[in-house]
Phi, psi and omega in degrees: 000132180303135178086359180242019175308324184299330183298327179274321189272327185301313180301323179292317178299317180294325177295316178294315180301321181298339181269352181282129181258341180278157175295137181246122182260330181212144173241132176251128180242161174269099182146188181264155173275311177235142180261342180194188182309312184239006185254118180282147169259189180307315181298322178295319178292321178295317179303314179293320180296333179263024177057030177058031183261340183236122178298146181239133172247128176257135177235111180250145180268342179233152180286139176251120182306136178078000176291134184239335185258076180205167171224148179275135178237125177256134181231151178058217180261010184292142174261000177257130182278163162263147180255108186256131176227163180203162175216137183082007184205142180302135183295321178296319177297316180299315180297317179297320179299313181294318179301326186261005175296154183297145175126141185272355187252179181304314180267122178303148183307315183295322179289325177295320180294317179295317177302317179299315180297320181290331180285345178299328179258016186301327181287351182272108184271358179291148173302150186301330180291346179262005180260156176276165179297333181283354179085005187339000000 
């Protein structure tokens, strides 16, 4: 159902976050922070789950109808924008950060690498809490 992506993804993000031992200053997610004036996206739910202590930047590849708190970022030679949103951090700063991430293409190298890693377990339909740490 549109706008409820977070129900599947949030528990997995929190599980991964719990394993991080380094200090985390910003989290970048694949998706929106807010979907509308009062409707949270994955990033908004993650921000709340982390007690609003870590700024979240959302990077979406497709436009979400009625989304209002975002800016379009063009990278490389692409004529298609990324839709950048944020919470706990200035939107212009967030857009500049994404615009300046390494990589010559529309999708920054680090985000493409994370996407690739997450797709390795794509065939596993079990909820993340039922998977082993090795991704079995």
